[in-house]
C-alpha positions as CSV (number, residue, x, y, z in Angstrom):
1,M,0.4,14.6,-51.3
2,V,-2.0,14.0,-48.5
3,V,-2.8,17.0,-46.3
4,N,-5.0,16.4,-43.2
5,A,-7.6,18.9,-42.1
6,Y,-5.4,20.4,-39.4
7,G,-2.5,21.0,-41.8
8,Y,-4.8,22.4,-44.5
9,I,-6.3,25.1,-42.2
10,I,-2.8,26.1,-41.0
11,L,-1.8,26.4,-44.7
12,I,-4.7,28.7,-45.3
13,L,-3.9,30.8,-42.3
14,W,-0.2,31.1,-43.4
15,I,-1.3,32.2,-46.9
16,T,-3.7,34.7,-45.5
17,M,-1.2,36.2,-43.1
18,A,1.4,36.5,-46.0
19,Q,-0.9,38.6,-48.1
20,P,-0.8,42.4,-47.8
21,G,-3.8,44.0,-46.2
22,G,-5.0,46.4,-43.6
23,Q,-7.0,46.3,-40.4
24,E,-9.9,44.5,-42.1
25,K,-7.9,41.4,-42.9
26,T,-6.4,41.3,-39.4
27,T,-9.8,41.4,-37.9
28,A,-11.0,38.7,-40.2
29,L,-8.1,36.6,-39.3
30,K,-8.8,36.9,-35.6
31,D,-12.4,36.0,-36.2
32,L,-11.4,32.9,-38.2
33,L,-8.9,31.8,-35.5
34,S,-11.6,32.2,-32.8
35,R,-13.8,29.8,-34.7
36,I,-11.2,27.0,-34.9
37,D,-11.3,24.4,-32.2
38,L,-7.9,22.7,-32.5
39,D,-8.8,20.2,-29.9
40,E,-11.8,19.0,-31.9
41,L,-9.6,18.8,-35.0
42,M,-7.2,16.5,-33.2
43,K,-10.0,14.2,-32.1
44,K,-11.2,13.5,-35.7
45,D,-8.8,10.8,-36.6
46,E,-7.9,9.4,-33.1
47,P,-9.3,6.1,-31.7
48,P,-11.8,6.2,-28.9
49,L,-10.3,7.0,-25.5
50,Y,-11.1,3.6,-24.0
51,F,-8.2,2.1,-22.0
52,P,-7.6,-0.8,-19.6
53,R,-8.3,-0.3,-16.0
54,T,-5.5,-2.4,-14.4
55,L,-1.8,-2.9,-15.0
56,E,-2.5,-6.5,-15.9
57,E,-4.9,-5.5,-18.7
58,F,-2.2,-3.0,-19.9
59,E,0.1,-6.1,-19.9
60,Y,2.6,-4.3,-17.7
61,A,4.0,-5.3,-14.3
62,F,6.7,-4.4,-11.9
63,N,9.7,-6.7,-11.8
64,D,11.8,-7.6,-8.7
65,Q,13.8,-4.4,-9.1
66,G,10.6,-2.3,-9.0
67,Q,10.8,-1.4,-12.7
68,L,7.7,-1.3,-14.9
69,R,8.1,-3.7,-17.8
70,H,5.9,-5.3,-20.4
71,I,5.0,-8.8,-19.3
72,K,5.6,-10.3,-22.8
73,T,8.5,-8.2,-24.3
74,G,10.2,-7.1,-21.1
75,E,10.5,-3.6,-22.6
76,P,9.9,-0.3,-20.6
77,F,6.7,1.6,-21.1
78,V,6.4,3.2,-24.6
79,F,4.8,6.6,-24.6
80,N,4.4,7.0,-28.4
81,Y,2.3,3.9,-28.8
82,R,0.6,5.4,-31.8
83,E,2.5,7.7,-34.1
84,D,1.2,11.3,-34.6
85,L,-1.5,10.8,-31.9
86,H,0.1,12.8,-29.1
87,R,-3.2,13.5,-27.4
88,W,-4.3,9.9,-27.5
89,N,-0.9,8.7,-26.2
90,Q,-1.0,11.2,-23.4
91,K,-4.5,10.0,-22.3
92,R,-3.2,6.4,-22.5
93,Y,-0.3,7.4,-20.3
94,E,-2.6,9.0,-17.8
95,A,-4.9,5.9,-17.7
96,L,-1.9,3.7,-17.0
97,G,-0.9,6.0,-14.1
98,E,-4.4,5.7,-12.5
99,E,-4.1,2.0,-10.7
100,G,-7.2,3.3,-8.8
101,Y,-5.0,4.3,-5.8
102,G,-4.0,7.6,-4.3
103,V,-1.1,7.2,-2.0
104,M,-0.5,9.0,1.3
105,V,2.7,8.2,3.2
106,L,2.6,8.9,7.0
107,N,5.8,9.6,9.0
108,P,5.0,8.6,12.6
109,N,8.7,8.3,13.5
110,E,9.4,12.1,13.3
111,N,7.9,13.5,16.4
112,Y,10.3,16.3,17.4
113,L,12.8,18.8,16.0
114,E,16.3,18.8,17.1
115,V,17.9,22.2,17.6
116,E,21.4,22.9,18.8
117,K,21.8,24.3,22.2
118,P,23.3,27.8,22.3
119,E,26.7,27.9,23.7
120,K,27.0,29.6,27.1
121,P,29.0,32.9,26.9
122,A,32.3,32.7,28.6
123,A,32.5,34.6,31.8
124,E,34.6,37.7,31.6
125,V,37.8,37.6,33.8
126,S,38.9,40.9,35.1
127,P,42.6,41.6,34.9
128,D,44.5,40.8,38.1
129,G,47.1,43.0,39.6
130,P,50.7,42.1,40.1
131,D,49.9,40.9,43.6
132,E,47.6,38.0,42.3
133,P,47.6,35.2,44.8
134,A,49.4,32.0,43.8
135,E,46.4,29.8,44.4
136,K,44.2,31.9,42.1
137,R,46.9,32.0,39.4
138,E,47.1,28.2,39.5
139,R,43.3,27.8,39.0
140,K,43.4,30.3,36.1
141,E,46.2,28.3,34.4
142,E,44.3,25.1,34.9
143,K,41.2,26.5,33.3
144,E,43.3,27.8,30.4
145,G,44.8,24.4,30.0
146,K,41.4,22.7,29.9
147,K,40.3,25.1,27.2
148,K,43.3,24.2,25.1
149,R,42.7,20.5,25.5
150,D,39.0,20.9,24.6
151,F,40.0,22.9,21.5
152,Y,42.5,20.2,20.3
153,E,40.0,17.5,21.1
154,K,37.4,19.2,19.0
155,Y,39.9,19.7,16.2
156,R,41.0,16.1,16.3
157,K,37.4,14.8,16.3
158,P,35.3,17.3,14.3
159,Q,32.3,15.0,14.2
160,K,31.8,15.2,17.9
161,E,28.1,15.3,18.8
162,K,26.7,18.7,19.7
163,Q,24.3,19.3,22.6
164,T,20.8,19.6,21.2
165,D,17.3,20.2,22.5
166,Q,14.3,18.2,21.3
167,I,11.2,20.3,20.6
168,P,8.0,18.1,20.3
169,I,6.0,18.7,17.1
170,R,2.6,20.0,18.1
171,K,-0.1,17.3,18.0
172,N,2.4,14.9,16.6
173,S,4.7,14.2,19.5
174,T,4.2,10.4,19.4
175,P,3.6,8.0,16.5
176,E,0.0,7.4,17.8
177,E,-0.7,11.1,17.9
178,H,0.7,11.5,14.3
179,V,-1.6,8.8,12.9
180,L,-4.6,10.2,14.7
181,Y,-3.7,13.8,13.4
182,V,-3.4,12.6,9.8
183,W,-6.7,10.7,10.0
184,D,-8.6,13.7,11.5
185,N,-7.2,16.3,9.2
186,F,-6.6,14.5,5.9
187,I,-7.8,10.9,5.5
188,S,-11.3,11.4,7.0
189,K,-11.8,14.6,4.9
190,S,-10.6,13.0,1.6
191,A,-13.0,12.0,-1.2
192,A,-11.6,8.4,-1.2
193,K,-14.4,5.9,-1.1
194,N,-12.2,2.9,-0.2
195,V,-9.3,3.4,2.2
196,F,-6.6,0.8,2.7
197,F,-3.7,0.8,5.2
198,I,-0.3,-0.8,5.0
199,A,1.2,-0.6,8.5
200,H,4.8,-1.7,9.2
201,S,6.2,-2.6,12.6
202,Y,5.1,0.1,15.1
203,G,2.8,1.4,12.5
204,G,0.5,-1.6,13.3
205,L,0.4,-0.6,16.9
206,S,-0.5,3.0,15.9
207,F,-3.3,1.8,13.6
208,V,-4.8,-0.3,16.5
209,E,-4.7,2.9,18.6
210,L,-6.5,4.8,15.8
211,M,-9.1,2.0,15.6
212,I,-9.7,2.2,19.4
213,K,-10.1,6.0,19.3
214,R,-12.0,6.3,16.0
215,E,-13.7,2.9,15.7
216,A,-16.9,4.0,13.9
217,Q,-15.0,6.2,11.4
218,V,-12.5,3.6,10.6
219,K,-15.1,0.9,10.1
220,S,-17.0,3.1,7.7
221,R,-14.0,4.1,5.5
222,V,-11.3,1.4,5.8
223,Q,-11.8,-1.7,3.7
224,A,-8.7,-3.7,4.6
225,V,-5.4,-3.4,6.6
226,A,-2.2,-5.1,5.7
227,M,0.3,-5.2,8.5
228,T,4.0,-6.2,8.0
229,D,5.7,-7.5,11.1
230,S,3.5,-5.4,13.3
231,V,4.3,-5.1,17.0
232,H,0.8,-4.3,18.1
233,N,-0.7,-6.1,21.1
234,V,-4.4,-6.0,21.5
235,W,-4.3,-7.1,25.2
236,H,-1.9,-4.3,26.3
237,Q,-3.7,-1.8,24.1
238,E,-7.1,-2.9,25.6
239,A,-8.9,-3.3,22.2
240,G,-12.5,-4.0,22.7
241,K,-14.5,-7.0,21.4
242,S,-15.9,-5.1,18.4
243,T,-12.4,-4.0,17.4
244,L,-11.1,-7.5,17.6
245,E,-14.0,-8.9,15.5
246,W,-13.4,-6.2,12.8
247,M,-9.7,-6.9,12.7
248,Q,-10.3,-10.7,12.3
249,E,-12.3,-9.9,9.2
250,H,-10.4,-7.0,7.6
251,C,-6.7,-7.4,8.7
252,C,-3.8,-9.6,7.8
253,N,-0.3,-9.5,9.3
254,W,2.7,-10.6,7.1
255,V,5.4,-11.5,9.6
256,S,9.1,-12.4,9.4
257,S,9.4,-16.2,9.2
258,T,11.5,-18.9,7.6
259,E,8.4,-20.3,6.0
260,P,7.6,-19.6,2.3
261,L,5.6,-16.4,1.5
262,D,1.9,-16.5,2.4
263,T,2.3,-19.6,4.6
264,P,-0.4,-19.4,7.4
265,L,1.1,-19.2,10.9
266,E,-0.4,-19.9,14.2
267,T,-1.2,-17.0,16.6
268,M,-2.2,-16.8,20.2
269,L,-3.9,-13.4,19.9
270,P,-7.5,-13.0,18.8
271,D,-6.9,-10.4,16.2
272,C,-5.8,-10.5,12.6
273,P,-4.4,-13.7,10.9
274,R,-0.6,-14.1,10.6
275,I,1.1,-15.3,7.5
276,S,4.7,-15.5,6.5
277,A,6.4,-12.6,4.6
278,G,8.9,-15.1,3.2
279,T,11.9,-13.5,4.9
280,E,13.4,-13.4,8.4
281,R,14.6,-9.8,8.0
282,H,12.2,-7.4,9.7
283,E,13.0,-4.5,7.3
284,L,12.2,-6.6,4.2
285,T,8.8,-7.8,5.2
286,S,6.9,-5.0,3.4
287,W,8.9,-5.4,0.1
288,R,8.6,-9.2,0.1
289,S,4.8,-9.1,0.7
290,F,4.1,-6.3,-1.8
291,H,2.3,-8.4,-4.4
292,S,0.4,-10.5,-1.9
293,I,-0.8,-7.4,-0.1
294,F,-2.3,-5.9,-3.3
295,K,-3.9,-9.2,-4.2
296,F,-5.5,-9.0,-0.7
297,F,-6.7,-5.5,-1.4
298,T,-8.0,-6.5,-4.8
299,A,-9.9,-9.4,-3.4
300,T,-11.5,-7.0,-0.9
301,L,-12.7,-4.7,-3.6
302,E,-14.0,-7.5,-5.7
303,A,-16.0,-8.8,-2.8
304,Q,-17.4,-5.3,-2.2
305,N,-18.5,-4.9,-5.8
306,S,-20.2,-8.3,-5.9
307,D,-23.2,-9.7,-4.0
308,T,-20.9,-11.9,-1.8
309,K,-20.3,-11.1,1.8
310,P,-16.8,-9.7,2.6
311,S,-16.0,-12.5,4.9
312,T,-16.1,-15.0,1.9
313,S,-13.5,-13.0,0.0
314,V,-11.5,-11.2,2.6
315,T,-8.9,-13.1,4.6
316,T,-10.3,-14.0,8.0
317,R,-8.9,-15.9,10.9
318,S,-11.1,-18.9,10.3
319,S,-10.5,-19.0,6.5
320,N,-6.8,-18.0,6.7
321,R,-5.4,-21.3,5.5
322,N,-7.7,-21.8,2.5
323,K,-7.7,-18.2,1.4
324,H,-4.0,-17.6,1.3
325,E,-3.3,-20.8,-0.6
326,E,-4.8,-19.0,-3.6
327,F,-2.1,-16.4,-3.6
């Protein structure tokens, strides 16, 4: 019978604990336990903790349904890759989960809280004497009839909208304010060395506003921006020349189009290049462009880590057609 070192020591401890004895044996047992480093014992027979750094190297990828599958077998991720090596399997699992990205999701569309308006208290009606005027009695009956009609209408349509007040969220009362607030309080203070943005629809406009207000900070932290069907307008937003030049080098806008995915499209604005998202549906542009966007980000990082200039690896307005034919 084969007994590994870990099992052998446990066996000794069990025998020791089973033997009769007094305080001296208990003290000796505690002393022995304090000298055992179970973590070190588990490391003895496990392979080195060297793992791939990308999903592709792990041979995994997300399919069209967003499910993680092995690119050769099509099987889901297997945690127990090596039997009886729980620690090694856990480290491998953690390495797979680290694609080099921390994700922060902004919510620029929620700018206020809706609270129901309190109902106005009904005015108290003093009892009238027997000599109540006929005109006043008719007005009273009409009011009572209206109350009854309102009651039955509410009963018949219980989903009738209630009167609400909108209370703006402090420092987040508009999408632009929200993006600026998150940048100032979270992104700019994070330890991330390379920041990437994916900005959909009005999110693209909000990013341009951030760029205008925090230009130096954005240039020093943000490596690339992927917009999807962005509605920004650099003329109306009065973006300066330096902002436009930076956007030409570091931004790309995947827009709704009948053309195949990544087909370069003409643009009249002097900002980021426009390419097709491969769909005419506005709400699907982010999903359809997912893989192209991360290829765009990866190319940016590769250019940063090499001796080449970013403009030779990052999509630019002038190199738009040639660069995206590689996708």
